[in-house]
C-alpha positions in Angstrom: 77.6 -153.7 13.1 76.1 -157.0 11.9 74.6 -157.5 8.7 70.7 -157.7 8.5 71.1 -158.7 4.9 69.8 -162.8 5.1 72.5 -164.0 2.2 75.0 -162.5 4.4 74.3 -164.2 7.1 74.0 -167.6 5.3 77.6 -166.8 4.1 79.0 -165.7 7.8 77.3 -169.0 9.6 78.7 -171.2 6.9 82.2 -169.7 7.6 82.1 -170.0 11.1 80.6 -173.6 10.9 83.7 -174.7 8.5 86.1 -172.6 10.9 85.6 -175.5 13.6 87.2 -178.1 11.5 90.4 -179.1 12.6 92.0 -182.5 14.4 91.4 -181.8 17.6 87.7 -181.5 16.8 88.0 -185.1 15.1 88.1 -184.2 11.7 91.3 -185.5 9.4 92.5 -182.0 8.8 92.9 -178.5 10.6 91.5 -176.7 7.0 89.4 -174.4 9.6 92.5 -172.1 10.4 91.9 -171.0 7.4 88.7 -170.4 5.8 88.0 -167.1 3.8 85.1 -165.9 1.6 85.7 -164.4 -2.0 89.5 -164.7 -1.6 91.1 -162.3 -4.4 94.7 -164.0 -4.7 95.7 -167.3 -5.1 96.5 -169.9 -1.9 100.3 -169.7 -1.5 102.1 -173.1 -0.9 103.1 -171.8 2.6 99.2 -170.8 3.7 97.8 -173.9 2.7 95.5 -176.2 3.6 93.3 -173.4 3.1 89.5 -172.7 2.0 87.7 -170.3 0.1 83.7 -169.7 0.0 82.2 -167.8 -2.5 78.3 -167.7 -3.5 77.1 -166.5 -6.8 73.5 -167.2 -8.4 70.8 -166.6 -6.4 67.4 -168.6 -8.1 64.1 -167.0 -6.3 60.8 -169.0 -6.8 57.5 -167.9 -7.8 56.2 -165.9 -4.8 54.4 -168.8 -3.4 55.6 -171.6 -5.2 57.2 -173.2 -2.6 56.5 -171.2 0.3 53.9 -169.0 1.7 52.5 -165.4 -0.6 54.8 -163.0 0.0 57.7 -164.7 0.6 60.9 -166.3 -1.4 62.7 -168.9 -1.4 66.4 -168.8 -2.5 68.6 -171.5 -3.7 72.0 -169.8 -3.5 74.5 -171.3 -5.6 78.0 -171.4 -3.2 81.2 -172.9 -4.5 83.8 -174.2 -1.7 87.6 -174.7 -2.7 89.7 -176.4 -0.4 93.6 -176.4 -1.5 96.1 -178.3 0.2 100.0 -179.5 -0.8 102.0 -182.7 -0.4 103.0 -185.7 -1.7 99.8 -187.0 -0.6 97.5 -184.3 -1.5 95.1 -186.4 -3.7 94.3 -188.2 -0.4 94.6 -185.2 1.6 92.1 -183.4 -0.4 89.7 -186.1 -0.4 89.9 -186.2 3.5 89.3 -182.2 3.6 86.0 -182.7 1.2 84.7 -185.4 3.8 85.9 -182.7 6.3 83.4 -179.7 5.0 80.5 -182.3 4.8 80.9 -183.3 8.3 80.7 -179.7 9.2 77.6 -178.9 7.5 76.4 -182.3 8.8 76.8 -180.9 12.3 74.1 -177.8 11.7 72.6 -178.2 8.1 70.4 -175.1 9.2 73.7 -172.6 9.8 72.1 -171.9 13.4 68.8 -171.6 11.9 69.4 -169.4 8.9 69.0 -171.7 6.6 66.1 -174.6 5.4 68.0 -177.0 3.9 71.7 -177.4 2.3 72.2 -179.5 -0.8 75.4 -180.8 -1.7 75.2 -180.8 -6.1 78.8 -182.3 -7.1 82.4 -181.7 -6.1 85.8 -182.5 -7.6 89.3 -182.7 -7.4 91.9 -181.3 -9.6 95.7 -180.5 -9.9 96.5 -177.1 -9.2 100.2 -177.8 -9.8 102.1 -180.2 -10.6 105.9 -178.8 -9.4 104.6 -177.7 -6.3 102.1 -180.7 -5.5 99.0 -178.3 -5.1 95.7 -180.3 -5.4 92.3 -178.4 -5.0 89.0 -179.8 -4.4 85.7 -177.7 -5.4 82.4 -178.4 -3.9 79.5 -177.1 -5.3 75.7 -176.5 -3.0 72.2 -174.7 -3.4 71.6 -172.9 -0.4 68.2 -172.7 0.4 66.6 -170.3 2.6 63.7 -168.2 3.0 63.0 -164.1 2.8 60.1 -161.9 2.7 59.1 -160.8 -0.5 61.7 -157.7 -1.5 63.0 -157.8 1.2 66.6 -158.0 2.6 65.5 -160.6 5.5 
């Protein structure tokens, strides 16, 4: 049964959007083949490239401050981690980060489930020097609305 909780629907829609990333669809990578949310184990080199989505803080505005009375405006802090392996992994991770941006740009409302998506930052870091594993982290704020004290 599909979830009626708006936050869950937002993450599901983001995941679906990111799963469309493929070279055939005009992206730099096939990152969309391995998209998860709240992955509990690190990616193995044989699983790469990979992408993991994690939502954390949900900052809710004062009722009526940014929207109507009896409605909440949420800013859901979301982290997207992309990981790849290879001798050109730093260049590849940059391409993958822009693949994520391009996929989000296709539908910034994620199927009408959100008001807007704000990219706050991104960074690149070596995960393992010996295996040439590199990762990138993208920080987003996803804005959506619900009725006050309601799941949707």
